[in-house]
RODO-2510 file (C-alpha; in nm, 4 decimals, decimal comma):
residues 345
     n   res          X          Y          Z
     1     m    -2,4986    -1,1537    -0,2552
     2     a    -2,2820    -1,0908    -0,5608
     3     e    -1,9097    -1,1065    -0,4978
     4     k    -1,7493    -0,7734    -0,4119
     5     l    -1,6337    -0,5761    -0,7149
     6     l    -1,2750    -0,5540    -0,5949
     7     m    -1,2549    -0,9300    -0,5484
     8     r    -1,3998    -0,9876    -0,8950
     9     a    -1,1352    -0,7659    -1,0568
    10     l    -0,8593    -0,9338    -0,8554
    11     g    -0,9954    -1,2676    -0,9743
    12     g    -0,9306    -1,1599    -1,3334
    13     e    -1,2740    -1,0341    -1,4346
    14     t    -1,3091    -0,7398    -1,6721
    15     l    -1,5828    -0,5103    -1,5394
    16     d    -1,7754    -0,2344    -1,7154
    17     v    -1,6993    -0,0009    -1,4244
    18     p    -1,3798    -0,0834    -1,2377
    19     p    -1,3795    -0,0892    -0,8587
    20     a    -1,2152     0,2150    -0,7034
    21     w    -1,0320     0,3118    -0,3872
    22     m    -0,7493     0,5555    -0,3115
    23     m    -0,4163     0,5221    -0,1404
    24     r    -0,4264     0,7287     0,1815
    25     q    -0,8019     0,7690     0,1368
    26     a    -0,8266     0,8078     0,5148
    27     g    -0,6191     1,1162     0,5735
    28     r    -0,5640     1,4816     0,6387
    29     y    -0,7646     1,6083     0,3390
    30     l    -1,0805     1,5055     0,5280
    31     p    -1,2022     1,7296     0,8122
    32     e    -1,3471     1,4293     0,9950
    33     y    -1,0041     1,2637     0,9916
    34     r    -0,8395     1,5721     1,1362
    35     a    -1,0969     1,5790     1,4156
    36     t    -1,0399     1,2135     1,5029
    37     r    -0,6620     1,2524     1,4939
    38     a    -0,6899     1,5464     1,7337
    39     q    -0,8990     1,3264     1,9608
    40     a    -0,6278     1,0567     1,9522
    41     g    -0,3584     1,3079     2,0439
    42     d    -0,0925     1,2137     1,7905
    43     f    -0,0391     0,9951     1,4853
    44     l     0,0998     0,6856     1,6576
    45     s    -0,1706     0,6980     1,9251
    46     l    -0,4248     0,6962     1,6425
    47     c    -0,2579     0,3943     1,4760
    48     y    -0,2615     0,1960     1,8013
    49     n    -0,6182     0,2852     1,9085
    50     p    -0,8330     0,0213     1,7349
    51     e    -1,1622     0,2073     1,7736
    52     l    -1,0269     0,5365     1,6396
    53     a    -0,8179     0,3694     1,3654
    54     a    -1,1300     0,1841     1,2522
    55     e    -1,3260     0,5091     1,2608
    56     v    -1,0856     0,6909     1,0280
    57     t    -1,0774     0,3864     0,7971
    58     l    -1,4574     0,4007     0,7728
    59     q    -1,4824     0,7778     0,7165
    60     p    -1,4028     0,7806     0,3412
    61     i    -1,6307     0,4802     0,2898
    62     r    -1,9230     0,6680     0,4444
    63     r    -1,8449     0,9845     0,2531
    64     f    -1,7614     0,8453    -0,0922
    65     g    -1,8717     0,4819    -0,1136
    66     f    -1,5364     0,3425    -0,2254
    67     d    -1,5330    -0,0240    -0,3244
    68     a    -1,2595    -0,0996    -0,0712
    69     a    -1,1345     0,0229     0,2635
    70     i    -0,7665     0,0024     0,3486
    71     l    -0,6625    -0,0492     0,7078
    72     f    -0,5385     0,2703     0,8724
    73     a    -0,1871     0,2050     1,0029
    74     d     0,1704     0,2911     0,9026
    75     i     0,4492     0,0962     0,7333
    76     l     0,6909     0,1846     1,0150
    77     l     0,4997    -0,0084     1,2804
    78     v     0,6869    -0,3218     1,1704
    79     p     1,0356    -0,1819     1,2468
    80     q     0,8980    -0,0562     1,5770
    81     a     0,7701    -0,4061     1,6509
    82     l     1,1188    -0,5399     1,5676
    83     g     1,2683    -0,3139     1,8328
    84     a     1,3472     0,0133     1,6564
    85     d     1,2566     0,3349     1,8351
    86     l     0,9909     0,5253     1,6376
    87     w     0,8549     0,8745     1,6859
    88     f     0,7031     1,1459     1,4687
    89     v     0,8222     1,5050     1,4470
    90     t     0,5365     1,7471     1,3765
    91     g     0,5666     1,8881     1,0277
    92     e     0,8659     1,6724     0,9435
    93     g     0,7529     1,3107     0,9607
    94     p     0,8874     0,9899     1,1130
    95     r     1,2149     0,9339     1,2935
    96     l     1,3674     0,5978     1,3853
    97     s     1,6746     0,4717     1,5631
    98     t     1,9174     0,3635     1,2904
    99     i     2,0393     0,0204     1,1795
   100     t     2,3769     0,0442     1,0032
   101     t     2,5766    -0,2657     1,1077
   102     r     2,5370    -0,6417     1,1138
   103     d     2,5409    -0,6375     1,4944
   104     e     2,2469    -0,3955     1,4949
   105     v     2,0580    -0,6170     1,2512
   106     d     2,1215    -0,9195     1,4716
   107     a     2,0062    -0,7258     1,7792
   108     l     1,6567    -0,6764     1,6386
   109     k     1,3795    -0,8714     1,8078
   110     p     1,2890    -1,2159     1,6724
   111     v     1,0111    -1,2130     1,4182
   112     d     0,7656    -1,4019     1,6378
   113     a     0,7841    -1,1190     1,8935
   114     i     0,6218    -0,8583     1,6654
   115     h     0,2625    -0,9457     1,7541
   116     e     0,3025    -0,8144     2,1080
   117     t     0,3335    -0,4648     1,9579
   118     l     0,1020    -0,5152     1,6616
   119     n    -0,1988    -0,6790     1,8304
   120     p    -0,3933    -0,3482     1,8330
   121     i    -0,3653    -0,3390     1,4524
   122     y    -0,5255    -0,6812     1,4272
   123     e    -0,8066    -0,5622     1,6533
   124     t    -0,8651    -0,2705     1,4141
   125     v    -0,9001    -0,5242     1,1318
   126     r    -1,1494    -0,7275     1,3343
   127     i    -1,3607    -0,4181     1,4015
   128     l    -1,3575    -0,3231     1,0342
   129     s    -1,4508    -0,6718     0,9193
   130     r    -1,7650    -0,6389     1,1317
   131     e    -1,8540    -0,2780     1,0518
   132     l    -1,7790    -0,2293     0,6822
   133     p    -2,0709    -0,2384     0,4385
   134     a    -2,1290    -0,5806     0,2880
   135     e    -2,0178    -0,4653    -0,0573
   136     t    -1,6890    -0,3095     0,0609
   137     a    -1,3686    -0,5142     0,0541
   138     l    -1,1129    -0,4812     0,3344
   139     i    -0,7472    -0,4389     0,2371
   140     g    -0,4614    -0,4989     0,4793
   141     f    -0,1116    -0,3776     0,4004
   142     a     0,2547    -0,3550     0,4850
   143     g     0,5580    -0,1752     0,3535
   144     a     0,7879    -0,3754     0,1286
   145     p     1,1214    -0,4784     0,2814
   146     w     1,3353    -0,2399     0,0722
   147     t     1,1204     0,0635     0,1495
   148     v     1,1010    -0,0218     0,5212
   149     a     1,4787    -0,0788     0,5268
   150     t     1,5456     0,2652     0,3763
   151     y     1,3811     0,4238     0,6802
   152     m     1,5470     0,1875     0,9267
   153     v     1,8953     0,2607     0,7917
   154     a     1,8552     0,6385     0,7541
   155     g     1,6327     0,6907     1,0577
   156     r     1,3991     0,9014     0,8436
   157     g     1,2758     0,9495     0,4886
   158     t     1,5446     1,0554     0,2407
   159     p     1,5158     1,1960    -0,1130
   160     d     1,7483     0,9387    -0,2719
   161     q     1,7551     0,6519    -0,0180
   162     g     2,1308     0,7182    -0,0060
   163     p     2,2039     0,5690     0,3381
   164     a     2,0365     0,2377     0,2464
   165     h     2,2249     0,2247    -0,0825
   166     a     2,5503     0,2904     0,1058
   167     f     2,4794     0,0080     0,3545
   168     k     2,3801    -0,2246     0,0684
   169     d     2,6934    -0,1445    -0,1295
   170     g     2,9261    -0,1531     0,1721
   171     d     2,8095    -0,4786     0,3333
   172     r     2,5682    -0,6640     0,1077
   173     a     2,5489    -0,9659     0,3376
   174     a     2,4483    -0,7557     0,6382
   175     f     2,1985    -0,5577     0,4336
   176     t     2,0534    -0,8817     0,2953
   177     a     2,0125    -1,0052     0,6530
   178     l     1,8122    -0,6914     0,7319
   179     i     1,5926    -0,7425     0,4243
   180     d     1,5391    -1,1066     0,5225
   181     r     1,4371    -1,0100     0,8779
   182     i     1,1867    -0,7527     0,7476
   183     t     1,0559    -1,0023     0,4902
   184     a     0,9890    -1,2646     0,7562
   185     a     0,8213    -1,0080     0,9828
   186     t     0,6077    -0,8814     0,6953
   187     i     0,4833    -1,2321     0,6210
   188     e     0,3801    -1,2778     0,9860
   189     y     0,2200    -0,9322     1,0011
   190     l     0,0146    -0,9730     0,6840
   191     s    -0,0818    -1,3278     0,7748
   192     a    -0,2152    -1,2037     1,1096
   193     q    -0,4117    -0,9298     0,9298
   194     i    -0,5692    -1,1961     0,7073
   195     d    -0,6522    -1,4106     1,0111
   196     a    -0,8232    -1,1026     1,1615
   197     g    -1,0385    -1,0443     0,8526
   198     a    -0,8413    -0,8728     0,5747
   199     e    -0,9687    -1,0018     0,2399
   200     v    -0,6812    -0,8623     0,0302
   201     v    -0,3325    -0,7438     0,1236
   202     k    -0,1074    -0,4921    -0,0469
   203     v     0,2694    -0,4553    -0,0273
   204     f     0,3884    -0,0956    -0,0768
   205     d     0,7392    -0,0551    -0,2202
   206     s     0,7372     0,3234    -0,2402
   207     w     1,1110     0,3476    -0,3147
   208     a     1,1482     0,0521    -0,5530
   209     g     1,2333     0,2907    -0,8356
   210     s     1,5727     0,3722    -0,6853
   211     l     1,6839     0,0087    -0,7260
   212     k     1,8357    -0,0849    -1,0598
   213     g     1,9440    -0,4080    -1,2275
   214     a     2,0450    -0,6877    -0,9922
   215     d     1,9584    -0,4682    -0,6912
   216     f     1,5978    -0,4443    -0,8120
   217     d     1,5808    -0,8217    -0,8534
   218     d     1,7446    -0,8932    -0,5167
   219     f     1,5750    -0,6339    -0,2986
   220     a     1,2392    -0,5555    -0,4666
   221     l     1,1377    -0,8594    -0,6699
   222     t     1,2795    -1,1426    -0,4581
   223     p     1,1288    -1,0261    -0,1249
   224     a     0,7915    -0,9647    -0,2927
   225     k     0,8018    -1,3155    -0,4372
   226     a     0,8824    -1,4618    -0,0943
   227     i     0,5992    -1,2706     0,0726
   228     v     0,3441    -1,3695    -0,1922
   229     a     0,4494    -1,7354    -0,1872
   230     a     0,4290    -1,7604     0,1923
   231     l     0,0893    -1,5896     0,2067
   232     k    -0,0481    -1,8049    -0,0751
   233     a     0,0682    -2,1179     0,1079
   234     r    -0,1022    -2,0107     0,4301
   235     h    -0,4073    -1,8365     0,2861
   236     p    -0,5014    -1,9836    -0,0515
   237     g    -0,7382    -1,7579    -0,2410
   238     v    -0,6435    -1,4329    -0,0638
   239     p    -0,5257    -1,1889    -0,3331
   240     v    -0,2026    -0,9914    -0,3017
   241     i    -0,1415    -0,6523    -0,4654
   242     v     0,2184    -0,5377    -0,5142
   243     f     0,3298    -0,1799    -0,5788
   244     p     0,6915    -0,1436    -0,6962
   245     r     0,6546     0,2309    -0,7381
   246     e     0,8470     0,3929    -1,0255
   247     a     0,9637     0,0533    -1,1509
   248     g     0,9217     0,1772    -1,5090
   249     e     0,9901    -0,0973    -1,7637
   250     a     1,0328    -0,3411    -1,4725
   251     y     0,6572    -0,3292    -1,4100
   252     k     0,6392    -0,5668    -1,7056
   253     g     0,6849    -0,9188    -1,5775
   254     f     0,6666    -0,8217    -1,2098
   255     g     0,3251    -0,9820    -1,1604
   256     p     0,4167    -1,3234    -1,3035
   257     a     0,7621    -1,3180    -1,1405
   258     t     0,6226    -1,2564    -0,7921
   259     g     0,2971    -1,4512    -0,8204
   260     a     0,0952    -1,1416    -0,7219
   261     d    -0,2671    -1,1061    -0,8295
   262     c    -0,2406    -0,7364    -0,9132
   263     v     0,0316    -0,4830    -0,9904
   264     a    -0,0342    -0,1248    -0,8819
   265     l     0,1107     0,1443    -1,1079
   266     d     0,2345     0,4949    -1,0413
   267     q     0,1666     0,7813    -1,2805
   268     s     0,5140     0,7812    -1,4362
   269     v     0,4019     0,5134    -1,6815
   270     s     0,1079     0,5773    -1,9124
   271     a    -0,2133     0,3817    -1,8804
   272     e    -0,1845     0,2975    -2,2483
   273     w     0,1658     0,1476    -2,2039
   274     a     0,0576    -0,0472    -1,8965
   275     a    -0,2550    -0,1757    -2,0717
   276     a    -0,0332    -0,3113    -2,3499
   277     h     0,2508    -0,4522    -2,1379
   278     v     0,1293    -0,5210    -1,7829
   279     q    -0,2464    -0,5819    -1,7984
   280     p    -0,2193    -0,8891    -2,0266
   281     e    -0,0217    -1,0553    -1,7445
   282     v    -0,2124    -0,9487    -1,4354
   283     c    -0,4848    -0,7224    -1,2959
   284     t    -0,3646    -0,3615    -1,2904
   285     q    -0,4349    -0,0869    -1,0389
   286     g    -0,3921     0,2853    -1,0948
   287     n    -0,2855     0,5339    -1,2011
   288     l    -0,4372     0,8856    -1,1843
   289     a    -0,1844     1,1536    -1,0838
   290     p    -0,2675     1,2683    -0,7269
   291     e    -0,2420     1,6366    -0,8212
   292     h    -0,5757     1,6041    -1,0015
   293     m    -0,7341     1,5666    -0,6573
   294     v    -0,6083     1,9190    -0,5852
   295     t    -0,6783     2,0916    -0,9164
   296     g    -0,9969     1,9148    -1,0266
   297     g    -1,1953     2,0565    -1,3166
   298     q    -1,2253     1,9261    -1,6709
   299     a    -0,8677     1,7989    -1,6662
   300     l    -0,9629     1,5599    -1,3863
   301     v    -1,2698     1,4401    -1,5744
   302     d    -1,0687     1,3863    -1,8925
   303     e    -0,7922     1,1952    -1,7151
   304     v    -1,0352     0,9659    -1,5314
   305     r    -1,2052     0,8807    -1,8586
   306     r    -0,8750     0,8267    -2,0386
   307     i    -0,7398     0,5890    -1,7750
   308     r    -1,0692     0,4051    -1,7413
   309     d    -1,0931     0,3573    -2,1170
   310     a    -0,7261     0,2601    -2,1579
   311     f    -0,7673    -0,0238    -1,9090
   312     s    -1,1179    -0,1264    -2,0205
   313     g    -0,9953    -0,4371    -2,2014
   314     g    -0,8914    -0,6284    -1,8909
   315     p    -0,9138    -0,6519    -1,5114
   316     h    -0,8496    -0,3127    -1,3534
   317     i    -0,8854    -0,1352    -1,0180
   318     f    -0,9031     0,2420    -1,0398
   319     n    -0,6718     0,4260    -0,8019
   320     l    -0,4207     0,7066    -0,7855
   321     g    -0,0562     0,6661    -0,8828
   322     h     0,0452     0,7515    -0,5256
   323     g    -0,1309     0,8628    -0,2065
   324     i    -0,3798     1,1485    -0,2005
   325     t    -0,2184     1,4628    -0,0585
   326     p    -0,3366     1,6680     0,2410
   327     d    -0,4229     1,9657     0,0168
   328     a    -0,6687     1,7636    -0,1940
   329     d    -1,0292     1,8800    -0,2211
   330     p    -1,2870     1,6192    -0,1152
   331     d    -1,5192     1,7523    -0,3879
   332     n    -1,2636     1,6389    -0,6462
   333     v    -1,2697     1,2879    -0,5013
   334     a    -1,6469     1,2860    -0,5471
   335     l    -1,6068     1,4129    -0,9039
   336     m    -1,3526     1,1397    -0,9782
   337     l    -1,5907     0,8680    -0,8659
   338     e    -1,8900     1,0241    -1,0395
   339     t    -1,6938     1,0371    -1,3656
   340     l    -1,5605     0,6846    -1,3285
   341     r    -1,9069     0,5433    -1,2678
   342     e    -2,0925     0,7436    -1,5333
   343     t    -2,2880     0,5598    -1,7969
   344     r    -2,0871     0,5533    -2,1175
   345     g    -2,2838     0,6274    -2,4316
***
C-alpha cells in the first residue's frame, strides 16, 4: 500500500493535492457528534470513554474522508492528571483550580503519575489505530506548556492571558518551574499516545501570540524544542507538528529551531508570505479562516484555491487557521474538500 498522504507531506514530499484535515473536525457542528455527546452525558465523560471518544473521532472520517483523524480529547486533561481540579460550566467552558505560587507548583503530582488518569485516552488511541481506514493517518496531540499554563494560572480561559503574564513577571523562577513540569508531563503523554498507535503528534500553542521577545523564546520555543527532542529520541521517525498560533514573523525559523517536521499556521499570516518564508524550511499546515466554514459560497471556493496554489511549491497539509466553530455548515466542509481535490486544468 502506498504511504499515507499525510505522512508523505510530513516527510517533505510536494503533492499535487495536499492531504487535508481540520482542527476540531470532531465537534458540535456535526449532528452525530451532538448525539454521541448527549449519550456520554457531559464533555469530560466523553473524553474519558474510549469507545465514545473513538466514535466521535471516526465520525468526520466517515462523513468527509479526511486524510487524517485527530484523537478526541482536551488539552486540559494534562493539568487534571497533574492534580488540578477540572470541570466544565455549560455555555462558559472549562474551570480549573488555580496555580499561582511556587508551593502550588511543587504540590502538583509527579509526572510519572499522570498515566493513572490518562490511561483511557491511550485506549481511545488503540481503538482508533485498529478501526481507522488504512489510508487515514492518526494524529495524537497535547496543549503546549504556555497555553496549558495560562489556564492553570487563571483557572479558566482569558482574553489576554493576563494572570499567566502576571505570574511570569512576578516570579519567573516559579513560573518556569510550572512550564518545566507541564513540559515533562507533555513528553510522557505524547510518548504514551505514540506507543498506543498515534502516527503523528501535534502540539497546540493557542496563546503563543501573546508572548513577545525573550518570553516567546523561553516559554513557546524552548518548551517546543524540548518536547520535539525528547519524542525524536524515543520515537525516531514519528513526525511532530507545532502550532505557535499568532506567532506572526516568529513563524519564520520556528521549525528549524524546534526540530519540528511541520509548522501549522493561523490565518493572520498570508499563505503567500508563509510560502516564501516558512515553507522553504519545513512542511506547512493551514491556513483557511474558519469563518469560511460558516459562510461558504464562492468566497470559500476562491480561498481554498488560493491557499492550495500558494503552497503548491512545497510540502503542505491543508487545514484551517484555527478550529472549526460550532456554527459551521457541514456542507461547506464537503465543498472545501471537493474544491481542494478538484482536477486543475
